[in-house]
Backbone bond lengths (Angstrom), bond angles and torsions (degrees), N, CA, C in turn:
res aa  C-N    CA-C-N  psi(-1)  N-CA   C-N-CA  omega(-1)  CA-C   N-CA-C  phi
1 M - - - 1.397 - - 1.529 109.72 -
2 Q 1.311 118.54 145.66 1.463 117.82 -178.09 1.515 104.71 -106.86
3 Y 1.343 112.15 148.52 1.489 120.86 -179.15 1.509 109.83 -135.86
4 L 1.370 113.84 146.64 1.430 122.97 169.74 1.511 108.07 -97.47
5 V 1.320 113.98 129.25 1.458 118.79 -179.26 1.532 105.93 -121.31
6 I 1.303 114.90 119.36 1.422 121.16 178.24 1.549 106.04 -117.73
7 A 1.385 118.62 117.57 1.418 121.51 -172.04 1.537 109.71 -128.78
8 Y 1.309 116.89 128.43 1.510 120.40 -179.78 1.447 108.82 -106.49
9 D 1.379 115.11 139.02 1.492 120.69 174.24 1.503 108.07 -69.70
10 G 1.322 112.36 165.95 1.494 122.31 170.36 1.508 107.42 -61.29
11 K 1.315 114.91 157.19 1.528 120.70 -177.01 1.484 109.57 -103.97
12 D 1.280 121.03 5.33 1.456 123.17 -178.22 1.531 110.36 -80.07
13 S 1.318 116.36 172.11 1.474 121.17 -172.00 1.510 114.11 -70.72
14 G 1.389 116.70 -17.16 1.451 118.68 177.10 1.482 115.53 -96.99
15 A 1.323 118.78 5.89 1.471 123.91 -179.49 1.545 116.98 -57.84
16 L 1.326 112.17 -46.43 1.533 113.76 -177.45 1.544 108.70 -73.41
17 D 1.331 118.19 -31.98 1.492 118.96 179.70 1.531 108.52 -67.40
18 R 1.344 119.27 -37.59 1.527 122.39 177.55 1.498 106.70 -62.47
19 R 1.364 116.70 -46.14 1.487 120.17 -176.67 1.504 109.99 -59.55
20 M 1.306 117.95 -47.69 1.416 121.12 -173.47 1.552 110.65 -72.96
21 R 1.277 117.55 -26.40 1.487 121.17 177.24 1.535 111.28 -66.69
22 V 1.324 119.11 -38.40 1.480 121.81 178.71 1.479 116.75 -105.23
23 R 1.289 116.19 9.18 1.535 121.04 -172.73 1.510 111.50 -61.17
24 E 1.329 116.85 -45.99 1.450 119.86 179.96 1.527 116.35 -58.61
25 A 1.421 112.43 -38.48 1.454 122.04 177.88 1.501 106.54 -67.44
26 H 1.346 119.29 -41.21 1.489 120.83 178.68 1.486 111.76 -65.60
27 L 1.271 116.58 -39.90 1.514 120.45 -177.49 1.580 107.50 -71.28
28 G 1.338 119.14 -36.81 1.412 121.17 178.24 1.517 112.47 -65.87
29 L 1.324 117.80 -43.26 1.443 120.66 178.03 1.573 107.66 -67.44
30 G 1.260 115.76 -39.20 1.513 119.86 177.26 1.514 110.24 -56.67
31 D 1.311 118.54 -44.88 1.458 121.72 178.42 1.536 111.97 -62.46
32 E 1.292 115.58 -40.07 1.480 118.81 176.00 1.516 112.17 -61.95
33 M 1.342 112.69 -42.36 1.403 117.29 -179.19 1.518 115.90 -70.11
34 V 1.347 115.04 -32.25 1.508 118.49 170.88 1.484 110.65 -64.51
35 A 1.316 119.71 -42.42 1.446 122.87 -177.65 1.530 110.26 -68.78
36 A 1.273 119.13 -25.20 1.471 124.27 174.12 1.476 113.93 -87.64
37 G 1.288 118.61 -2.90 1.468 124.08 178.23 1.560 113.36 78.45
38 R 1.335 114.65 16.19 1.467 119.32 179.81 1.519 112.62 -86.55
39 H 1.342 117.92 -43.56 1.499 119.75 176.47 1.505 110.80 -94.87
40 L 1.320 115.85 118.52 1.425 119.12 -177.26 1.526 111.59 -93.27
41 F 1.386 116.78 -30.95 1.463 117.40 -177.02 1.543 104.25 -165.88
42 G 1.323 117.38 147.26 1.457 123.09 175.73 1.511 112.00 -155.22
43 T 1.303 112.12 149.94 1.461 120.02 175.16 1.510 111.02 -142.07
44 A 1.263 118.01 159.52 1.461 123.36 164.43 1.468 108.51 -85.11
45 I 1.349 117.40 141.90 1.444 121.84 174.89 1.573 104.76 -95.98
46 L 1.331 113.31 131.67 1.456 118.22 -176.78 1.532 109.42 -114.95
47 D 1.413 111.44 152.68 1.380 119.34 172.82 1.573 112.55 -82.42
48 D 1.306 118.08 -178.40 1.445 117.28 -177.49 1.538 113.46 -66.47
49 E 1.304 114.84 -15.50 1.538 119.03 177.18 1.501 112.60 -94.26
50 G 1.339 117.38 1.25 1.438 122.40 -179.43 1.556 115.01 85.46
51 R 1.325 116.82 11.08 1.456 117.93 176.89 1.502 111.75 -87.05
52 M 1.352 113.96 144.57 1.502 117.20 -177.72 1.539 109.53 -74.56
53 I 1.303 113.62 129.68 1.463 120.07 -177.26 1.558 114.04 -129.03
54 G 1.369 114.77 4.41 1.411 117.77 -178.16 1.553 108.59 172.93
55 S 1.329 115.35 -170.55 1.433 122.57 -174.84 1.518 110.86 -146.33
56 M 1.329 118.70 147.76 1.475 125.52 170.75 1.499 108.24 -127.14
57 L 1.286 114.55 128.63 1.470 123.00 178.33 1.467 112.46 -132.70
58 V 1.348 116.48 144.70 1.493 123.32 168.24 1.506 103.40 -109.72
59 V 1.332 114.60 120.10 1.482 118.33 -177.51 1.543 109.23 -123.63
60 D 1.304 112.91 165.24 1.514 118.21 178.82 1.524 107.45 -133.56
61 F 1.356 111.40 115.64 1.469 118.60 176.05 1.496 108.01 -134.00
62 A 1.393 115.33 156.24 1.401 120.64 -176.85 1.522 110.96 -68.39
63 S 1.326 118.15 -25.13 1.424 122.07 -175.93 1.607 109.80 -157.03
64 R 1.247 115.75 162.02 1.485 122.58 175.78 1.518 109.29 -62.53
65 E 1.320 119.43 -30.04 1.420 125.04 -177.87 1.516 107.73 -68.94
66 E 1.387 117.82 -41.75 1.449 121.36 174.94 1.502 110.37 -62.05
67 L 1.296 118.61 -44.94 1.418 121.69 -179.99 1.561 110.93 -61.30
68 D 1.333 115.00 -42.32 1.499 117.61 175.88 1.533 109.24 -61.91
69 G 1.296 120.68 -35.82 1.409 122.68 178.15 1.509 112.96 -61.99
70 W 1.364 116.06 -40.09 1.479 120.32 173.93 1.474 111.29 -64.19
71 L 1.440 116.29 -45.23 1.444 117.36 -176.59 1.568 109.03 -61.84
72 A 1.266 119.53 -29.70 1.436 122.93 -175.18 1.578 110.71 -68.72
73 T 1.338 115.58 -20.19 1.442 125.18 177.93 1.522 115.60 -104.41
74 E 1.318 116.08 -19.08 1.478 123.25 -175.54 1.513 110.23 -59.28
75 P 1.404 118.64 120.62 1.440 125.06 -179.64 1.552 114.76 -47.49
76 Y 1.283 115.91 -38.77 1.471 116.25 -179.83 1.507 112.00 -73.93
77 V 1.261 122.48 -16.60 1.445 124.12 172.31 1.550 108.07 -86.32
78 V 1.304 115.81 -53.34 1.454 121.62 -179.48 1.518 111.68 -59.66
79 G 1.371 115.68 -33.96 1.452 118.21 -177.52 1.505 113.04 -93.08
80 D 1.359 118.15 16.56 1.450 122.64 175.54 1.520 115.98 59.73
81 V 1.345 118.04 36.65 1.411 125.16 -178.17 1.519 105.63 -90.68
82 W 1.379 113.92 -64.66 1.448 117.42 178.28 1.477 112.32 -74.50
83 R 1.354 113.85 120.82 1.515 120.63 -178.97 1.460 112.76 -106.59
84 E 1.345 119.47 -18.59 1.516 124.35 179.81 1.506 104.72 -135.58
85 I 1.373 116.47 120.35 1.446 121.00 -178.06 1.524 108.02 -130.64
86 D 1.314 114.32 125.14 1.447 123.80 178.41 1.536 109.13 -115.37
87 V 1.342 116.62 121.17 1.506 123.96 -179.09 1.490 107.78 -113.91
88 R 1.313 115.80 127.49 1.522 121.19 -179.41 1.533 105.87 -132.84
89 P 1.358 117.92 137.35 1.414 119.25 170.19 1.487 109.01 -63.42
90 C 1.352 121.12 147.14 1.469 123.07 175.44 1.491 109.23 -152.84
91 R 1.315 118.48 177.45 1.406 124.18 -179.60 1.534 109.17 -142.01
92 V 1.322 114.07 118.91 1.488 119.66 -177.80 1.550 104.78 -68.06
93 G 1.375 111.11 134.79 1.483 118.26 -178.48 1.489 112.77 -67.85
94 P 1.313 119.22 159.27 1.499 120.90 179.58 1.511 115.79 -55.97
95 S 1.291 116.94 -35.84 1.522 119.52 177.46 1.525 114.43 -61.27
96 F 1.314 115.55 -19.41 1.461 123.36 -174.44 1.518 115.82 -108.63
97 Q 1.367 116.82 -0.81 1.430 123.37 -172.76 1.546 114.02 -55.32
98 A 1.326 113.73 -28.07 1.507 117.28 -178.00 1.609 108.20 -65.57
99 L 1.259 117.89 -22.74 1.533 117.89 178.78 1.557 109.22 -61.89
100 G 1.265 117.20 -38.11 1.467 120.33 -177.96 1.520 113.10 -81.36
101 A 1.354 117.00 -6.49 1.475 123.56 -177.68 1.508 111.63 -106.92
102 G 1.360 117.12 26.18 1.353 120.02 177.89 1.546 112.63 89.05
103 G 1.311 119.14 8.11 1.460 123.76 -179.21 1.470 112.24 -78.36
104 A 1.284 118.76 -18.06 1.491 122.66 -174.56 1.525 107.47 -76.65
105 A 1.357 115.44 145.02 1.410 120.22 174.42 1.553 112.33 -97.76
């Protein structure tokens, strides 16, 4: 099942520092998840000044429990970056199906 994950960073003064401290681990896990066909697409959410304030991901897991297992190890969760996470079931449209078949970079 595919899910849309929208996660917002904390709004405190240390939020960007926490993000940057674990960013490489987050990107590394993301690369592993892309290779496994779990992460279909992702972006950083920016504020009006272009600063990263959150993330949006489209992921593919067999169940919500598997997705929750990934979240339990996700560096932005473990590193206290994401403070608000919304997860919704979704379905990637036919025009974008290649993303889930290894077409994503």
